[in-house]
C-alpha positions as CSV (number, residue, x, y, z in Angstrom):
1,G,301.9,38.6,-85.8
2,R,302.7,36.4,-88.9
3,E,303.0,39.5,-91.1
4,L,305.6,41.0,-88.7
5,G,307.4,37.7,-87.9
6,V,306.3,37.9,-84.3
7,R,305.1,34.9,-82.3
8,V,301.7,35.4,-80.6
9,F,300.7,33.7,-77.4
10,P,297.1,34.6,-76.5
11,S,296.6,34.6,-72.7
12,L,293.6,32.7,-71.2
13,K,292.5,33.8,-67.7
14,V,292.0,30.5,-66.1
15,Q,290.1,31.6,-63.0
16,D,287.5,34.3,-62.7
17,G,285.4,35.6,-59.8
18,A,283.0,37.8,-61.7
19,Q,279.3,37.3,-61.1
20,P,276.9,36.3,-63.9
21,G,275.9,39.3,-65.9
22,G,279.2,41.1,-65.4
23,D,281.4,42.3,-68.2
24,R,284.1,39.7,-67.4
25,C,281.9,36.8,-66.7
26,G,282.3,33.8,-69.0
27,L,279.5,32.2,-70.9
28,L,279.6,28.9,-68.9
29,K,279.0,30.8,-65.6
30,W,276.4,33.1,-67.2
31,E,274.4,30.0,-68.3
32,Q,274.9,27.7,-65.3
33,G,275.5,30.0,-62.4
34,K,276.6,28.6,-59.1
35,E,276.4,25.0,-60.4
36,V,279.9,25.5,-61.8
37,C,281.3,27.7,-59.0
38,L,283.1,27.1,-55.7
39,G,280.4,28.9,-53.8
40,V,282.5,29.7,-50.7
41,E,282.2,32.9,-48.8
42,G,284.3,35.8,-50.0
43,R,286.0,36.5,-53.3
44,N,285.7,32.8,-54.4
45,E,281.9,32.6,-54.2
46,W,281.7,32.9,-58.0
47,A,285.1,31.4,-58.9
48,Y,285.1,28.3,-61.1
49,D,285.3,24.8,-59.5
50,F,287.9,22.9,-61.4
51,A,286.9,19.7,-59.7
52,L,284.0,19.7,-62.2
53,E,284.6,18.0,-65.6
54,T,282.2,20.6,-67.1
55,V,284.6,23.5,-66.1
56,R,287.7,21.8,-67.3
57,Q,286.2,20.8,-70.7
58,N,285.0,24.3,-71.2
59,K,288.5,25.7,-70.7
60,L,289.9,23.0,-73.0
61,A,287.4,24.0,-75.7
62,L,288.6,27.6,-75.5
63,I,292.2,26.5,-75.9
64,R,291.3,24.3,-78.8
65,E,289.6,27.1,-80.6
66,I,292.5,29.5,-80.0
67,L,295.1,27.1,-81.3
68,S,293.1,25.3,-84.1
69,D,290.9,28.0,-85.6
70,Y,293.2,31.0,-85.1
71,Q,296.5,29.0,-85.3
72,A,298.1,31.0,-82.5
73,D,301.8,30.2,-82.0
74,G,301.2,29.1,-78.4
75,I,299.0,29.6,-75.4
76,E,299.5,31.2,-72.0
77,L,297.4,30.0,-69.1
78,D,297.2,32.8,-66.5
79,F,296.6,31.4,-63.0
80,M,297.0,34.8,-61.4
81,F,293.3,35.9,-61.3
82,G,292.3,33.7,-58.4
83,D,293.6,32.0,-55.2
84,A,291.5,28.8,-55.3
85,Y,290.5,26.3,-57.9
86,C,288.8,23.6,-55.9
87,K,286.7,23.7,-52.7
88,P,288.9,23.6,-49.6
89,D,289.4,20.2,-47.9
90,E,287.1,18.5,-50.4
91,T,289.3,17.5,-53.3
92,D,293.0,17.0,-54.2
93,A,293.4,20.2,-56.1
94,A,297.0,19.5,-57.1
95,S,296.1,16.1,-58.7
96,I,293.1,17.6,-60.5
97,L,295.1,20.6,-61.9
98,S,298.1,18.4,-62.9
99,E,295.8,16.1,-64.8
100,Y,294.2,19.2,-66.4
101,M,297.6,20.6,-67.5
102,A,298.4,17.2,-69.0
103,Q,295.2,17.5,-71.0
104,V,296.2,20.9,-72.2
105,R,299.5,19.5,-73.4
106,S,297.8,16.6,-75.1
107,T,295.4,19.1,-76.9
108,A,298.3,21.3,-78.0
109,R,300.2,18.3,-79.3
110,E,297.2,16.9,-81.1
111,I,296.6,20.2,-82.9
112,G,300.3,20.6,-83.6
113,V,300.4,17.2,-85.4
114,Q,297.4,18.2,-87.5
115,Q,299.0,21.5,-88.5
116,D,302.6,20.2,-88.7
117,R,304.0,22.5,-86.0
118,E,305.1,22.6,-82.4
119,I,302.8,24.5,-80.0
120,P,304.4,25.6,-76.7
121,V,302.4,25.9,-73.5
122,M,303.2,28.7,-71.1
123,V,301.8,29.4,-67.6
124,R,301.8,32.5,-65.4
125,V,302.0,31.6,-61.7
126,C,303.2,33.0,-58.4
127,L,306.8,33.8,-57.9
128,E,306.8,32.0,-54.6
129,R,306.6,28.2,-54.6
130,E,304.4,28.0,-51.4
131,D,301.8,30.4,-52.8
132,N,301.4,28.1,-55.8
133,L,301.1,24.9,-53.8
134,A,298.5,26.5,-51.6
135,M,296.3,26.9,-54.6
136,G,297.1,23.4,-56.0
137,L,299.5,24.6,-58.6
138,D,302.4,22.1,-58.6
139,V,304.5,23.9,-61.2
140,E,307.5,21.8,-60.7
141,A,305.5,18.6,-61.5
142,W,304.1,20.3,-64.7
143,L,307.6,21.1,-65.9
144,A,309.0,17.7,-65.0
145,D,306.3,15.8,-66.9
146,G,306.5,18.0,-69.9
147,S,303.1,19.7,-69.6
148,V,304.6,23.2,-69.7
149,D,307.4,24.7,-71.7
150,F,307.6,28.3,-70.4
151,V,306.7,29.5,-66.9
152,V,306.3,33.1,-65.7
153,G,306.8,33.9,-62.1
154,Q,304.7,37.0,-61.2
155,D,306.0,39.1,-58.3
156,K,303.0,40.3,-56.3
157,R,304.9,42.9,-54.3
158,V,306.1,46.4,-55.3
159,L,309.5,46.3,-57.0
160,G,311.6,46.8,-53.9
161,D,315.1,45.5,-54.8
162,T,317.2,43.8,-57.5
163,Q,318.6,41.1,-55.3
164,P,318.5,37.5,-56.4
165,M,315.1,36.2,-57.1
166,P,313.7,32.8,-56.0
167,Q,315.8,30.0,-57.5
168,W,313.3,27.2,-57.5
169,L,311.6,28.4,-60.7
170,P,314.6,28.7,-63.1
171,E,316.1,25.5,-61.6
172,A,313.0,23.5,-62.3
173,A,312.4,25.0,-65.7
174,N,316.0,24.6,-66.9
175,A,316.2,21.1,-65.6
176,A,313.2,20.2,-67.7
177,G,314.5,21.9,-70.8
178,G,312.1,24.8,-70.5
179,A,312.5,28.5,-69.6
180,A,311.5,30.7,-66.7
181,Y,310.7,34.4,-66.9
182,Y,310.2,37.0,-64.2
183,R,307.2,39.4,-64.3
184,P,308.1,42.4,-62.2
185,P,305.6,44.6,-60.4
186,R,304.8,47.9,-62.1
187,R,305.9,50.3,-59.3
188,V,309.1,50.9,-57.4
189,Y,308.9,51.3,-53.6
190,D,310.9,54.5,-53.4
191,E,309.9,58.1,-52.8
192,R,312.4,59.3,-55.5
193,T,310.7,57.5,-58.4
194,G,307.5,55.8,-59.2
195,L,308.6,53.6,-62.1
196,P,311.9,51.9,-62.7
197,S,314.4,53.7,-64.9
198,I,316.5,52.1,-67.6
199,E,319.4,51.9,-65.2
200,M,317.2,50.0,-62.8
201,T,316.0,47.7,-65.5
202,R,319.7,46.9,-66.5
203,A,320.4,46.0,-62.9
204,L,317.3,43.8,-62.7
205,S,318.2,42.1,-66.0
206,Q,321.7,41.3,-64.7
207,A,320.3,39.7,-61.5
208,L,317.9,37.6,-63.5
209,D,320.5,36.5,-66.0
210,Q,322.9,35.4,-63.3
211,G,320.0,33.6,-61.5
212,G,319.2,31.4,-64.5
213,Y,316.1,33.2,-65.7
214,A,315.5,33.4,-69.4
215,G,314.4,37.0,-69.2
216,L,311.8,39.6,-68.3
217,Y,308.0,39.3,-68.9
218,H,306.8,42.9,-69.0
219,G,303.1,43.4,-68.4
220,Y,302.9,47.2,-68.5
221,M,304.2,48.4,-71.8
222,S,302.5,51.6,-72.9
223,W,301.0,51.7,-76.4
224,P,301.8,53.1,-78.9
225,L,305.5,52.4,-78.2
226,D,307.7,55.5,-77.7
227,D,311.4,56.1,-77.3
228,K,311.4,54.9,-73.7
229,E,309.6,51.6,-74.6
230,Y,311.9,50.9,-77.5
231,R,315.0,51.5,-75.4
232,F,313.7,49.0,-72.8
233,L,313.0,46.4,-75.5
234,R,316.4,46.9,-77.1
235,E,318.3,46.6,-73.8
236,A,316.3,44.1,-71.7
237,A,316.4,41.5,-74.5
238,F,320.2,41.5,-74.5
239,P,321.6,41.7,-70.9
240,E,325.1,40.7,-72.1
241,V,325.2,44.0,-74.0
242,T,324.4,46.1,-71.0
243,R,326.8,44.5,-68.5
244,R,329.2,47.4,-68.8
245,K,326.6,50.2,-68.9
246,P,325.6,52.2,-65.8
247,K,323.2,50.5,-63.4
248,R,321.2,51.5,-60.4
249,Y,320.5,49.0,-57.6
250,Y,317.9,50.1,-55.1
251,L,316.7,48.8,-51.8
252,Q,313.3,49.1,-50.2
253,P,313.6,51.4,-47.1
254,R,313.2,49.5,-43.8
255,E,310.1,50.1,-41.7
256,G,309.4,49.3,-38.1
257,V,311.7,48.6,-35.2
258,E,315.2,47.3,-35.8
259,G,315.5,43.6,-35.0
260,E,311.7,42.9,-35.2
261,P,309.6,41.6,-38.1
262,T,308.8,44.2,-40.7
263,T,307.0,44.6,-43.9
């Protein structure tokens, strides 16, 4: 990244439901098993319990290693690999996770002072406010108290339209002097195409730009980059250049009975 003049933000998967012995199981869980897990029935049986100081300190140690030893330009905390971080009805998950994010910021600031540089903190969370709060992720509080610089709203649906996106995220980020990005789903809900065309991407970029978002966070870029990927990178980065180019707005077809709730 430094050779190319590109800023690199390693992404840390905050939650994990893999069992000990699995390829994606972390060392802490491998060594301590259910002692550090939520232990509730279902997908969260082997998820980390962030009410435990041991779990929080383990994650902070990973962040410190990434930023201090490898001198990464920043860090992304990806909260999208779980739907619970504390045992239900036992602890105040929002307070615990807000304090944890303040510790992340303190760690990044401490290392930044040592290395004479600013180290931004980015989080990837749900696009919908209620989904975050249900997990104890008070993203607006993180932005307001300066724990987070950049926030990515991940849309969990198929890409069904290019209508305005939820405004709470860019409003909170912009008010705090930060920036909000939109991570679109990979597929389009339309029988005519599986993946969005460049005309669709232009339309989406315009909607995001007008809604106060800083830009797109693309999670499905094929490697090695080909003409299609380079075209996307050139155009999506500069929505003001594509305002007068052809765009295609698409709507998800309606299902079910008219006048009744539908998916």
